[in-house]
Each structure stands twice: as C-alpha cells, then as structure tokens.
N, C-alpha and C positions, 0 to 999 in steps of 0.2 A: 881301559878294557879294550883289547884288540879284537877286531872283527874275525870271527872264525875260531876264537879261543874257547876253551872249556867254560870259562867264566861267562863269556858272551852267550853261549848256548843255555847255560843255567838261567840267566836273566830272561832270555827269550822264552824259555819253557814256563817260567813263573808268570810272565806277562800274559802268555796265551791262556794258561790255566785260570788266571784271575779274570780275564775277559770272558772266558767260557762260563765262569760261575756267576759273576755279577750281572752280566747283560740279561740272562734269563730272569734273574732275581728282580732286577729293575722293571723288566717287562711285566712280570707277574704282579708287582705292586701297582703299576699303571693300570693294567687290565682290571685288577681288583677294585681300584677306586672308581673306574669308569662303570664297572658292573654294579657297584653299590649305588652310585648316583642314578643309574638307569632303573634299578629296582625301586629306589625311593620315589622316583618320578612316576613309575608305574603304579605304585601304591597310592600316590596322591591322586593320579588320574582315576584309578579304580574307586577310591573313596568318593571323589567328586561325582563319578557316574552313579554310584549308589545313592548319593544324596539327591542328585537330580531325578533319578528314577523314583525315589521316595516322594519327592515333591510332586512329580507328575501323577503318581498314584493318588495323592491327596486331592490334587486339582480335578482329576477325572472321577473322583468318588470311589475309587477302588480300595482306598485305605482310609480308615478313621484314625487320626493320630491321637496318642495320649499327650498329656500336658508336657511330660519330660521330653519326648521326641520332638514335639512342636517347638518347644523353647530352644532345644539344641539346634534345630534347623533355622529358627529365627535368629539366634545369636550369631550364626555363621554368616548372616547377611550383612553384618556390620552396623545394623541399626541399633539404637539405644533402647532401653526399657521405656524411657519417656516417650520416644517416638511411637512405640507400640501402644502405650496408654492413650496418646493423643489420637492415634488412628481409631482405636476402639471408641473413644469419646465422639469422634466425628461421625461414626456409624450410628451412634445413639442420638445424634442431633444436639450434642451438648455434653455436659458433664454426666458421668455415669451415675445412676441412682444408687442408693444403698444396696449392697449386694446381699441377696438372700441365699439360703443354703442350696437352692436349685440353680443358681447362676453359675456360669463358668468360673472355676477358681482361678485366682491369680497365682503367679509363679514367684516364689521367694528364694533367691539364691541361697543355697546352703541348707534348705529345709527339705528333708526327705523322710519317708516313712521309716527308713532304716535308722535315721538319727533319733527319731522318737523312740524306737524300740531300744536302741543302745542306751538312751538316756534314762530309761525307766528305772534302772537300778540306782540312779542318782538321787531319788527321793527317799527321805527318811521317814520314820514312823511318827513319833510324837515330837512336838516342838519342845526344846529345852526351855524351861522357865523356872527360875529359882523360887518363884512365889506361887507355883501351882498348888502346893499343899497348904498354903497360908489360910488361916481361918478368917482373916480380914478380907472381905470382898467388897467390891464397889457396889454402891446402891444402884440397881438398874433403874433407868428412867422409865416412866410410864409411856410405853411406846404407843399406846392408844391415843395419847394426847400429843406426843411430839412428832410422830411419823406423819407423813402426808396422808391425806384421806385416801382410802382404798379406791381404786378406780374399777368400774364395772368391766368385766371382760367383754371384748368385742364379740359380736355374734355374726353369723352368716345365715342367710335364708336357705332352707332346704325344703323338700316336698312336704316334710312333716312339720314345718314351722321353724322358728329360730332355734339355732343350735350353737353351743359354745365353739369358739374358734379352735380351742385346744381342749383335750381331755383333762388337762391339768390347770385350766384357767381359774377354777374356783379355789385352788390351793394357793394360799398366800397371794391373793389378787393385788395387794399393794406392792409386792416385790417386783417392780418393773422400773426400768430407766429408759431414757430416750437416747437412741444411738445418733451419731452425727450423720448429717446428710452426705458428707464427703469425708474420705479418709486421706491422711497425709502419710507419705512414705519417703522419708528423708535419707538421701544418700550420705554415707559416711557417719551416720549416727550410731552410737553404742548405747544400748539400754541395759544397765546393770540391774538385775532383779535378784531379790533375796527371799527365799521361801522359808516357811516353818516358824518364823518368829512370832511374837517377841521372845527373846532369850536373854541369858546373861551376857551375850556378846553384842546385843543391839546397840547399846550406847557407844561401844568402841567403834562399830561400823558408822554410826551417825557422826562421831567425832572426826573420822577420816574424811567422810563426805563433806562435812562442813569446812574442814581445813583446805580442801581443794575446790570448794564451791561447786560441788557436783550434786545433782539431783538423781535419785534412784527410785526404784519401785519395790515395795514390800508386799508379797503375797502372804498373808498372815494366817495363823491358826490361833485365834484368840481364846482367852479364858476369862471367866468372870472373876478376876482378882484385881485388887487395886494396882499391883505392879504392872499387870498387863495393860490396864486402861491408861495408866500414866505413860507407859512406853508408847502406846498407840498415839496418844496426844503429842508426845515428843516427835514422833515420826511425821505427823501432820504439820506440826509447828515448823519443822525443818524444810517444808516445801516439797516433801516427797509424796509419791502416789501410794495409796493403800488399796490393795485388792484382796479379794477373798481367795484363800487357799482351801480351807475346810474348817469345820468345827472339831472334828475328831481325828481326821487323817487315818481312819480305819477303812481300808479299801473294801473289804468284804461287806461292810455295813453300808457305806455310802453309794456303792455301785450296784446294790442289790436290785434297785428299781429306780425309775424316774422319781417316784414319790419319795423314796429314801434319800435320793440326792437333794431334792428340794428341801426336805426337812433339815438336813445337815447344813446346806447352804444358807437357809434362812436364819439358822441359829448364829452362824458366824457373821452374816450380814447385819443382823440386829445388834450384835455386840459391838461391831465397828461403829454403828450409828450411835449407840448409847455412849460410847467413849468419846467420840469425836464430832458427832453431828454430820458425818459424811455418809452419803448414800453411795457406797462403792459400786462402780459400774464395770470394773474389770475383775477377772478371776483367772485362776490357773487350776486345772484339774490335778489332783494328787497323782503323781506318776506320769503326768502329761495326758493330753487328750486321747492318746492311743497307747494302751498298755494291756497287759495280760488279764487284768481284773475287770475291765469295763467293756470287754468285747461285745457282750450281749446287750448292753444298754447305752453305749457311748453315743451312737447316732441320735437316739431319741432324746437323750439328755442335752446334747449340743443343739438340737433343733428347738427344744423347749426354752433353753436359756437364751438362744439367739432371738426367739420370738418375743421374749421379755425385754429385749434390748441390751442384754449383757454381752460383753466381748471377752473371749478367753484367749490367753496368750500361752503359746508353747515357747520354744527357744531354738536357736540355730547355732549356739555355742554353749557347750557343757563344760563347766570348770572341773567336773568330776570330784568336787570337794567332798560330797557325801559318799563317794566311793573310795575315799582315803587318799586322794591325791595330795602330795606334799607341796611345799613352797616352790621348789624347782620345777616340778611338773606343771603346776598351774601358771607359773610365771612364763614358761616356755609355750604352753599350749594355747592359753587364752588369746594373746596377741596374734599368734599364728593363725588361729581359726577365724578371728575377726578380719584379718587381712584378706581373706578370700570371699568375704560377703559384701553385698551392696549396702547392707546395714545389719546390725547384729543385736540380738536379744540374748544376753548372757545369763545362764542359769547358775546361781550361787545359793548358798544356804546360810541362814541366820539361826543356828541351833547350837546347843551345848557341845555337840560332837564334831563340829566343823571349825575348830579354832584356827586351823591353817588358813581359812578364808580371811580372818582378821589379820593374820600376820603378813599375808601377801597383798592385801588390798591396797595399802599405800603405794607400794612399788608398781602395782598394776595401774593405779590412777596416774602416777607420774609418767609412766611409759606411754600410756594412751594419749595423754594430754600433749606430751612432747611430739608424738607422731601426728598430731593435728586432728584427732577425732573429736567430734562433738559428743559429749556425754550428757544424757538427758534422762528424765523420768518418762514413763509411758503416759501420754495424755489421752483424753477422752476420744480424740480424733486420730490417734495413731493407728495405722493399719496393722492389724494383728499378724503375728507369725503363728501358723497353726499346722499341726500334723494332719488333722481332719477338719472338715467344716468348710465354710464359705471362702476362707482365705488359704486353704491348703494348696 
C-alpha cells in the first residue's frame, strides 16, 4: 500500500472513524464503572450513618427499639447470640431465671408474626384415625387414683384477704407441671414435629424415624379408642416426645374462652396420661399461637398455660404438607428454610390427608443427616419457638 494512494486514504479514514467511535465508548464504560462504585460506596456510608444515628437515638433515650430492629443492629456488630446471652446473664448476676410473660422476649431467627399468619392454613381439622368409629374403646384408668394428688392453688395476700393467684386456678388444679429452671437452645438442631395424629400414617412415620435413629415430637389429637391408645404407647416406646395439640381441633369451640380451652386441653392431657402414664408438659395451639380464631383469647390462654408450667411450641419451618405441598416442593423447601435458621422447629402433619409427608420423610431424613444436622425431639428444657408469649 503506497503512501498517498487511494487505498491508503481509505484505511486512514477507517482507522480515524474507529478511534472516534471506540474511544468515547471505552471512556463511557470506565466512567460508568467508577460512578457505580461511587454510588455503592455512598449507599454504604449512608446506611452506616443511619445505623449510627439509630444507635445514638437509642443511647440518648430518643428512640425505644423494637426486638427486630435491636437484633438487626446487634447482628451487624459481629457478636454472636451466645455473647448476647452471656452479657444478659452477667447483668443478672448469673444465669437468667425462668422467663415469665412479662420479661423481655428472646429473638429466634426465622420466627416472625408473618410466619405464624402464613402457617395458619397449614393446620387441618380432624386427625385421621381409622379406628375413630370403632366400638372397641380403651378402658379409661381411674384418674382419681392414678393422677398425682391435686395441688392447692397458690394465693396472694390482698386488702380483702387471701385471693387466688389466677381466676382459673380452681379449674383442674391438678393440671400443672414444673418448668425447667433454665432452657437449652442448641445451634444446628432440627426438631421434626408431627401434628394431628395418631392416624393410619403414624406407624409408617415411626418406622422411618427408627430406621435412621431419629427422635421426633408428636402433638396429638387423641381419641378414647384402643387403636389410638396403642399408637400413643408406640410413640412413647420409640423414645419420642408426646405433646398436646387438642382434643377436638374445633377452633370456634376451644378458643371461645380460657375456660373452654382448659376443658379441651384437660381432656386431651388426661387421655395421654391414661394411655402412656406421661404427664405431657408441651403443647401446640391448633393453628399456632397466633391465628384468626384466637385473637380475643390468645394472650389470656397463653398466660394461664404458662402459669401452670406448660410450654407451647410454634414453628419456624412450615412443610406446607397440610396445604397440599407435593414431594418435590417439600424436598426443596424444608432443607432450604432450615439452612437459614440458628435451629429449626419443622411443622409437619400425621394425618390421613398428608400422605406426601410419609413419602418424602425418608429422603428428608437422609439429606439432613448428610448435611450434618442434629435431629432430636423437643425436651422439657428445650427453649420454645413462639409467635407470641415469653419466647416470641
């Protein structure tokens, strides 16, 4: 190509045009990246300033933090939950006493009011039981002879003289248990819980649990039938925990008043004792402690049951089996939700309408064991997961 030729000028023109196009383009990309990084840094600084302002307002008394905002602020400090608990203990001069409903509630990762509301539809009506209509019933034990002697309700002095500690203290005075002095909150532990049984699926669930040496918790809706009593004994013999769910699972009935709830609870509690000799200490509200049916009575019921020493458990992982979740949905969602929690209480169902739970259970057990989780039943000293109440 000769200098000054037509071909030379064509190449020159193309080169100039290419430079004129690509140089601004490259400069635009560079400035875009710089601007993006600058904006990101400004957002980070702005967020940090807001956080510091928020903290300053708390320290000066200008703002009263709620639990969620405080825990978010605390989490950003880099300290662990154990360090927070240790600090609180040090302020109490030792271990924390048993928490009452008026104490500051603890924070449980993954438990929110929204979770409770969303999970309300996961509860079913009646427990499936193939022997519910059987004419053969278990012979009830004489509870007056076998149950522990009723304890007199505690009293407090008033200007008018001694008065019952609770307006409901005279109703089933023997229906009390002793709560633990301290609670255990184990990291990485998964508590599988099954509501609404016994059912025709109970023995399949027990078989899978036994195969993988896993203990679970059954919140039952018992019936006075031989099949139900035999199944309750099988659950207890397997080393699993039995808790009260209800006797009727009829929301309108049991949540009508505190007295109505105690009537229903006592019936279920007594049947569990008749069948197994176990004085159940744990329970789960039908629909969870926060639902559309118990809004008017939930706080009073929770306060009375806590006064009697019982602990109620909600959940922070919902399998949605009662909502119709299939094998694939449960297999994908349960481990995913568990992975985001400090520890997990998984809601599942032992009923005739939740066969998918049985089909997916073995695969869920294998997966969770392979991932290193500890699977255990809820014990008497396990710190509850609650939507409302002292551990909300």
